[in-house]
C-alpha positions as CSV (number, residue, x, y, z in Angstrom):
1,M,14.3,-5.5,5.0
2,H,16.5,-8.6,4.5
3,H,13.5,-10.9,5.4
4,F,11.2,-9.1,3.0
5,E,13.7,-9.5,0.1
6,Q,14.2,-13.1,0.8
7,A,10.3,-13.9,0.7
8,R,10.2,-11.6,-2.3
9,R,12.7,-13.6,-4.3
10,I,10.8,-16.7,-3.5
11,L,7.4,-15.2,-4.6
12,E,8.7,-13.6,-7.7
13,R,9.1,-17.1,-9.2
14,G,5.5,-16.7,-10.2
15,V,4.0,-19.1,-7.4
16,S,1.2,-16.5,-6.5
17,P,1.1,-13.1,-7.7
18,A,-1.4,-12.1,-5.0
19,H,0.9,-13.0,-2.3
20,L,3.7,-11.1,-4.0
21,A,1.5,-8.0,-4.2
22,R,0.6,-8.1,-0.6
23,L,4.2,-8.6,0.5
24,I,5.3,-5.6,-1.7
25,A,2.6,-3.6,0.0
26,E,3.9,-4.6,3.4
27,Q,7.5,-3.9,2.5
28,A,6.4,-0.5,1.3
29,D,4.8,0.2,4.7
30,A,8.2,-0.8,6.3
31,M,10.2,1.3,4.1
32,S,8.0,4.3,4.9
33,L,8.2,3.9,8.4
34,L,12.0,3.3,8.3
35,G,12.7,6.7,6.6
36,M,12.7,5.4,2.9
37,P,9.6,7.2,1.7
38,R,10.7,7.6,-2.0
39,E,11.5,3.8,-2.2
40,A,8.1,3.3,-0.7
41,L,6.2,5.2,-3.2
42,A,7.6,3.1,-5.9
43,E,6.6,-0.1,-4.1
44,Y,3.3,1.1,-3.3
45,R,2.5,1.9,-7.0
46,R,3.8,-1.6,-7.9
47,A,1.8,-3.3,-5.4
48,L,-1.4,-1.4,-6.2
49,T,-1.4,-2.3,-9.9
50,E,-1.2,-6.0,-8.9
51,L,-3.5,-5.8,-5.8
52,D,-6.1,-4.1,-8.3
53,Q,-5.7,-6.7,-11.0
54,Q,-6.1,-9.6,-8.4
55,G,-9.2,-8.0,-7.0
56,L,-7.8,-7.8,-3.5
57,A,-9.9,-4.7,-2.3
58,L,-9.0,-4.5,1.4
59,E,-5.2,-4.9,0.6
60,A,-5.4,-2.2,-2.1
61,A,-7.2,0.2,0.2
62,R,-4.6,-0.5,3.0
63,A,-2.0,0.3,0.2
64,R,-3.6,3.4,-0.7
65,S,-3.7,4.5,2.8
66,G,-0.1,3.9,3.2
67,L,0.8,5.5,-0.1
68,G,-1.2,8.5,1.2
69,M,0.6,8.8,4.6
70,T,4.0,8.5,2.8
71,L,3.0,11.3,0.3
72,L,2.1,13.4,3.5
73,R,5.5,12.8,4.9
74,L,7.0,14.0,1.7
75,G,5.0,17.1,1.6
76,R,3.1,16.4,-1.4
77,L,-0.3,17.4,0.0
78,Q,-2.5,17.3,-3.2
79,D,-1.4,13.7,-4.1
80,A,-1.7,12.6,-0.6
81,A,-5.3,13.9,-0.5
82,G,-6.2,12.0,-3.6
83,A,-4.8,8.7,-2.3
84,L,-6.5,9.0,1.0
85,T,-9.7,9.9,-0.6
86,D,-9.4,6.9,-2.7
87,A,-8.5,4.7,0.5
88,A,-11.5,6.3,2.3
89,A,-13.9,5.6,-0.4
90,A,-12.7,1.8,-0.6
91,F,-13.0,1.4,3.1
92,D,-16.5,2.7,2.9
93,E,-17.3,0.2,0.2
94,L,-16.0,-2.6,2.3
95,G,-17.9,-1.6,5.4
96,H,-14.7,-1.1,7.5
97,A,-15.5,2.0,9.4
98,T,-12.6,1.6,11.7
99,A,-10.1,1.8,8.8
100,R,-12.2,4.6,7.3
101,A,-11.7,6.6,10.7
102,R,-7.9,5.9,10.6
103,V,-7.9,7.4,7.1
104,D,-9.7,10.4,8.3
105,L,-7.4,11.1,11.1
C-alpha cells in the first residue's frame, strides 16, 4: 500500500488524471484482496467517476468487476449484481469475451 500511496501523491499533482484513475482502481483491487473491502468500495467509486470521464472503457469495466466482487464479499448481493451486470455489458461492448466469462463466474 505504501507504494500505491507514493505513486498517488505524485499523480495527484494533476499530471495525468487518467493515470491517477487507473492507479486508484488498482489500489482498490489490492485493498479488496487485502481485507479492506469498505475502503476499496470508496476507491472504486472514486476511480470509476474519473475513468468514465476520461473515456477509459476497459479500465472502467475492470473496476466495475472489482467493485462487484468486493460487494459480494460484503454480502451486498443486489448491489453486486448491478455492478457485475454493468461490467459484463461493458466487456461485451469491448469484445472481451474472456473478461466477460470471468464476470459470469
